[in-house]
KOLTORMI-320462 format. One record per residue (C-alpha): residue in three letters; x, z, y. Coordinates in Angstrom, 2 decimals. Example, Ala and Ser with C-alpha at 12.3 -4.5 7.8 and 13.67 -1.06 7.14 Angstrom:
% KOLTORMI-320462
@vexza=ALA | c1=12.30 | c3=7.80 | c2=-4.50
@vexza=SER | c1=13.67 | c3=7.14 | c2=-1.06
% end
This chain:
% KOLTORMI-320462
@vexza=MET | c1=0.00 | c3=0.00 | c2=0.00
@vexza=VAL | c1=1.41 | c3=-1.00 | c2=3.38
@vexza=GLU | c1=1.15 | c3=1.15 | c2=6.49
@vexza=ARG | c1=-0.69 | c3=-1.35 | c2=8.72
@vexza=GLY | c1=-2.79 | c3=-4.41 | c2=8.07
@vexza=VAL | c1=-4.60 | c3=-6.82 | c2=10.37
@vexza=ILE | c1=-7.60 | c3=-9.06 | c2=9.75
@vexza=HIS | c1=-9.61 | c3=-11.13 | c2=12.17
@vexza=GLY | c1=-12.91 | c3=-12.92 | c2=12.62
@vexza=ARG | c1=-15.60 | c3=-13.68 | c2=15.17
@vexza=PHE | c1=-18.14 | c3=-11.45 | c2=13.38
@vexza=GLN | c1=-20.98 | c3=-13.17 | c2=15.24
@vexza=ILE | c1=-23.36 | c3=-11.29 | c2=13.08
@vexza=LEU | c1=-21.53 | c3=-8.97 | c2=10.75
@vexza=HIS | c1=-22.72 | c3=-9.65 | c2=7.20
@vexza=LEU | c1=-21.95 | c3=-8.47 | c2=3.68
@vexza=LYS | c1=-19.35 | c3=-11.21 | c2=3.02
@vexza=HIS | c1=-17.53 | c3=-9.93 | c2=6.11
@vexza=MET | c1=-17.68 | c3=-6.46 | c2=4.59
@vexza=GLU | c1=-16.14 | c3=-7.78 | c2=1.38
@vexza=TYR | c1=-13.28 | c3=-9.19 | c2=3.48
@vexza=LEU | c1=-12.87 | c3=-6.00 | c2=5.56
@vexza=LEU | c1=-12.87 | c3=-3.71 | c2=2.55
@vexza=ALA | c1=-10.51 | c3=-5.92 | c2=0.51
@vexza=ALA | c1=-7.99 | c3=-5.74 | c2=3.36
@vexza=LYS | c1=-8.53 | c3=-2.00 | c2=3.86
@vexza=MET | c1=-7.71 | c3=-1.33 | c2=0.21
@vexza=ARG | c1=-4.24 | c3=-2.76 | c2=0.85
@vexza=CYS | c1=-3.23 | c3=-0.72 | c2=3.92
@vexza=LYS | c1=-3.43 | c3=2.77 | c2=5.37
@vexza=ILE | c1=-4.60 | c3=1.64 | c2=8.81
@vexza=LEU | c1=-6.54 | c3=-1.58 | c2=9.27
@vexza=TYR | c1=-6.67 | c3=-3.37 | c2=12.62
@vexza=ILE | c1=-9.78 | c3=-5.53 | c2=12.85
@vexza=GLY | c1=-9.26 | c3=-8.33 | c2=15.34
@vexza=ILE | c1=-12.29 | c3=-9.80 | c2=17.05
@vexza=THR | c1=-11.56 | c3=-13.42 | c2=17.88
@vexza=HIS | c1=-13.00 | c3=-14.96 | c2=21.02
@vexza=PRO | c1=-13.62 | c3=-11.55 | c2=22.61
@vexza=ASP | c1=-15.40 | c3=-13.71 | c2=25.16
@vexza=ILE | c1=-15.73 | c3=-17.48 | c2=25.13
@vexza=VAL | c1=-14.97 | c3=-17.86 | c2=28.83
@vexza=SER | c1=-11.56 | c3=-16.18 | c2=28.90
@vexza=TYR | c1=-10.64 | c3=-17.13 | c2=25.33
@vexza=PRO | c1=-12.53 | c3=-20.31 | c2=24.40
@vexza=ALA | c1=-11.64 | c3=-22.35 | c2=21.35
@vexza=THR | c1=-8.63 | c3=-24.59 | c2=21.85
@vexza=SER | c1=-8.58 | c3=-26.31 | c2=18.46
@vexza=PRO | c1=-10.97 | c3=-29.05 | c2=17.36
@vexza=GLN | c1=-11.19 | c3=-27.16 | c2=14.03
@vexza=ASP | c1=-12.62 | c3=-24.11 | c2=15.84
@vexza=VAL | c1=-16.11 | c3=-25.54 | c2=16.18
@vexza=HIS | c1=-17.89 | c3=-22.25 | c2=16.95
@vexza=GLY | c1=-15.66 | c3=-20.81 | c2=19.65
@vexza=THR | c1=-17.20 | c3=-22.31 | c2=22.79
@vexza=ILE | c1=-21.00 | c3=-22.39 | c2=22.56
@vexza=GLU | c1=-23.16 | c3=-19.42 | c2=23.58
@vexza=ARG | c1=-25.62 | c3=-20.08 | c2=20.76
@vexza=ASP | c1=-22.75 | c3=-19.56 | c2=18.27
@vexza=ASN | c1=-21.53 | c3=-16.45 | c2=20.12
@vexza=PRO | c1=-24.62 | c3=-14.39 | c2=20.95
@vexza=LEU | c1=-22.95 | c3=-10.97 | c2=20.66
@vexza=THR | c1=-20.63 | c3=-9.44 | c2=23.21
@vexza=TYR | c1=-17.27 | c3=-8.00 | c2=22.25
@vexza=ILE | c1=-18.58 | c3=-4.42 | c2=22.52
@vexza=GLU | c1=-21.61 | c3=-5.22 | c2=20.36
@vexza=ARG | c1=-19.38 | c3=-6.64 | c2=17.63
@vexza=TYR | c1=-17.02 | c3=-3.65 | c2=18.01
@vexza=GLU | c1=-19.84 | c3=-1.14 | c2=17.59
@vexza=MET | c1=-21.45 | c3=-3.03 | c2=14.71
@vexza=ILE | c1=-18.15 | c3=-3.20 | c2=12.79
@vexza=LYS | c1=-17.40 | c3=0.47 | c2=13.49
@vexza=ASN | c1=-20.86 | c3=1.60 | c2=12.35
@vexza=ALA | c1=-20.75 | c3=-0.53 | c2=9.19
@vexza=LEU | c1=-17.27 | c3=0.66 | c2=8.16
@vexza=LEU | c1=-18.35 | c3=4.27 | c2=8.63
@vexza=GLU | c1=-21.51 | c3=3.53 | c2=6.60
@vexza=PHE | c1=-19.25 | c3=2.19 | c2=3.80
@vexza=GLY | c1=-17.19 | c3=5.39 | c2=3.83
@vexza=VAL | c1=-14.07 | c3=4.25 | c2=5.69
@vexza=LYS | c1=-12.70 | c3=7.12 | c2=7.78
@vexza=ARG | c1=-12.56 | c3=6.45 | c2=11.52
@vexza=GLU | c1=-8.84 | c3=7.30 | c2=11.72
@vexza=GLU | c1=-8.12 | c3=4.54 | c2=9.16
@vexza=PHE | c1=-9.16 | c3=1.58 | c2=11.33
@vexza=GLU | c1=-8.90 | c3=0.20 | c2=14.84
@vexza=ILE | c1=-10.88 | c3=-2.64 | c2=16.37
@vexza=ILE | c1=-9.04 | c3=-4.88 | c2=18.81
@vexza=PRO | c1=-9.35 | c3=-8.20 | c2=20.63
@vexza=PHE | c1=-7.64 | c3=-11.01 | c2=18.74
@vexza=PRO | c1=-7.14 | c3=-14.05 | c2=20.99
@vexza=VAL | c1=-6.45 | c3=-16.60 | c2=18.25
@vexza=SER | c1=-6.91 | c3=-19.39 | c2=20.81
@vexza=ARG | c1=-3.87 | c3=-17.96 | c2=22.64
@vexza=PRO | c1=-1.60 | c3=-17.07 | c2=19.69
@vexza=GLU | c1=1.35 | c3=-16.27 | c2=21.96
@vexza=LEU | c1=-0.67 | c3=-13.20 | c2=23.05
@vexza=LEU | c1=-1.59 | c3=-11.90 | c2=19.58
@vexza=THR | c1=1.15 | c3=-9.28 | c2=19.34
@vexza=GLN | c1=0.09 | c3=-7.86 | c2=22.69
@vexza=TYR | c1=-3.07 | c3=-6.75 | c2=20.90
@vexza=ALA | c1=-2.11 | c3=-6.43 | c2=17.23
@vexza=PRO | c1=0.99 | c3=-4.83 | c2=15.69
@vexza=GLU | c1=3.71 | c3=-7.35 | c2=14.96
@vexza=ASN | c1=5.05 | c3=-5.37 | c2=11.99
@vexza=ALA | c1=1.86 | c3=-5.46 | c2=9.93
@vexza=VAL | c1=0.55 | c3=-7.60 | c2=7.12
@vexza=TYR | c1=-1.99 | c3=-10.12 | c2=8.42
@vexza=TYR | c1=-4.64 | c3=-10.59 | c2=5.74
@vexza=MET | c1=-6.68 | c3=-13.77 | c2=5.58
@vexza=SER | c1=-9.16 | c3=-15.61 | c2=3.48
@vexza=ILE | c1=-9.39 | c3=-19.38 | c2=3.55
@vexza=CYS | c1=-12.79 | c3=-21.04 | c2=3.35
@vexza=GLY | c1=-12.22 | c3=-24.18 | c2=5.42
@vexza=GLU | c1=-9.93 | c3=-26.22 | c2=7.64
@vexza=TRP | c1=-10.08 | c3=-23.82 | c2=10.59
@vexza=ASP | c1=-8.88 | c3=-21.01 | c2=8.32
@vexza=ARG | c1=-5.99 | c3=-23.18 | c2=7.14
@vexza=GLU | c1=-5.04 | c3=-23.87 | c2=10.73
@vexza=LYS | c1=-5.16 | c3=-20.16 | c2=11.63
@vexza=TYR | c1=-2.97 | c3=-19.39 | c2=8.61
@vexza=ARG | c1=-0.44 | c3=-21.94 | c2=9.85
@vexza=ILE | c1=-0.60 | c3=-20.54 | c2=13.42
@vexza=LEU | c1=0.07 | c3=-16.97 | c2=12.26
@vexza=LYS | c1=2.96 | c3=-18.09 | c2=10.04
@vexza=GLU | c1=4.46 | c3=-20.17 | c2=12.87
@vexza=HIS | c1=4.44 | c3=-17.07 | c2=15.06
@vexza=GLY | c1=6.53 | c3=-15.23 | c2=12.48
@vexza=LEU | c1=3.79 | c3=-12.93 | c2=11.22
@vexza=ASP | c1=3.64 | c3=-11.67 | c2=7.63
@vexza=VAL | c1=0.48 | c3=-13.34 | c2=6.31
@vexza=GLU | c1=-1.05 | c3=-12.51 | c2=2.94
@vexza=LEU | c1=-3.87 | c3=-14.59 | c2=1.52
@vexza=LEU | c1=-6.67 | c3=-12.49 | c2=0.02
@vexza=TRP | c1=-8.46 | c3=-15.50 | c2=-1.47
@vexza=GLU | c1=-9.26 | c3=-19.15 | c2=-0.99
@vexza=ARG | c1=-12.83 | c3=-20.23 | c2=-1.62
@vexza=SER | c1=-14.72 | c3=-23.49 | c2=-1.53
@vexza=GLU | c1=-17.84 | c3=-23.90 | c2=0.59
@vexza=GLU | c1=-19.94 | c3=-23.31 | c2=-2.55
@vexza=GLU | c1=-18.09 | c3=-20.06 | c2=-3.35
@vexza=ARG | c1=-18.09 | c3=-18.79 | c2=0.21
@vexza=GLY | c1=-21.57 | c3=-17.29 | c2=0.30
@vexza=ILE | c1=-23.61 | c3=-16.91 | c2=3.45
@vexza=THR | c1=-21.92 | c3=-17.62 | c2=6.76
@vexza=ALA | c1=-22.69 | c3=-16.12 | c2=10.15
@vexza=THR | c1=-23.94 | c3=-19.55 | c2=11.25
@vexza=GLN | c1=-26.43 | c3=-19.64 | c2=8.37
@vexza=LEU | c1=-27.41 | c3=-16.04 | c2=9.08
@vexza=ARG | c1=-28.11 | c3=-16.79 | c2=12.76
@vexza=ASP | c1=-30.26 | c3=-19.72 | c2=11.58
@vexza=VAL | c1=-32.25 | c3=-17.37 | c2=9.30
@vexza=ILE | c1=-32.69 | c3=-14.89 | c2=12.16
@vexza=ALA | c1=-33.78 | c3=-17.68 | c2=14.54
@vexza=GLU | c1=-36.41 | c3=-18.77 | c2=12.02
@vexza=SER | c1=-37.60 | c3=-15.14 | c2=11.57
@vexza=GLY | c1=-36.55 | c3=-15.27 | c2=7.93
@vexza=ASP | c1=-35.50 | c3=-12.39 | c2=5.65
@vexza=TRP | c1=-32.06 | c3=-11.80 | c2=7.18
@vexza=LYS | c1=-31.65 | c3=-8.06 | c2=6.54
@vexza=GLN | c1=-30.66 | c3=-8.64 | c2=2.90
@vexza=TYR | c1=-27.40 | c3=-10.23 | c2=4.13
@vexza=VAL | c1=-26.16 | c3=-7.48 | c2=6.43
@vexza=PRO | c1=-25.11 | c3=-3.84 | c2=6.10
@vexza=LYS | c1=-27.89 | c3=-1.40 | c2=6.95
@vexza=ALA | c1=-25.97 | c3=-0.22 | c2=10.03
@vexza=ALA | c1=-25.73 | c3=-3.82 | c2=11.27
@vexza=ALA | c1=-29.46 | c3=-4.45 | c2=10.76
@vexza=GLU | c1=-30.28 | c3=-1.31 | c2=12.72
@vexza=TYR | c1=-27.90 | c3=-2.28 | c2=15.49
@vexza=ILE | c1=-29.30 | c3=-5.83 | c2=15.71
@vexza=GLU | c1=-32.86 | c3=-4.55 | c2=16.02
@vexza=THR | c1=-32.08 | c3=-1.65 | c2=18.37
@vexza=HIS | c1=-30.22 | c3=-3.97 | c2=20.76
@vexza=ALA | c1=-32.74 | c3=-6.85 | c2=20.41
@vexza=ILE | c1=-30.01 | c3=-9.20 | c2=19.22
@vexza=ASP | c1=-32.45 | c3=-10.90 | c2=16.87
@vexza=GLU | c1=-34.66 | c3=-11.72 | c2=19.86
@vexza=ARG | c1=-31.64 | c3=-12.95 | c2=21.83
@vexza=ILE | c1=-30.72 | c3=-15.31 | c2=19.00
@vexza=ARG | c1=-34.24 | c3=-16.71 | c2=18.87
@vexza=LYS | c1=-34.18 | c3=-17.33 | c2=22.63
@vexza=LEU | c1=-30.80 | c3=-19.11 | c2=22.37
@vexza=TYR | c1=-32.17 | c3=-21.38 | c2=19.64
@vexza=TYR | c1=-35.50 | c3=-22.14 | c2=21.30
@vexza=ALA | c1=-34.75 | c3=-21.98 | c2=25.02
% end
């Protein structure tokens, strides 16, 4: 077990596949830094053509603090002690800034489920970071994505089955489900 690990994602609706990723990384390190990419799409918009979800408000309905709180609440719900994780901005669109937010001497855990993930893997390696691949999955093996989940929410479908209980409560308490519907049907 290493001292510090780092993972990253947009988490633009935290779902159970995200939790699988978070917990797999946490099992490998004492302290896990969870990087939130595109902490805002104005200051840190997507810069790669592979990053197709990093510029549009409809794809980024949650603020940084909402994603922070949702991740924190879900990890606590899953029994991870608060002193064992940190949540940080992770400006993947400005990789030269990454180690201003995340520890340089950590293992950067990733999963690969598409071309954008491959590009991020390459970016992290090119910046001299120690990257460990948790898994590589095809689209069929991937499971639900946040994009698909936002679609289900927009259509008023049964979305709660795909998210941790803490995330469902947070989404409803903060009317994020209503916000998503407005973004889809405005």
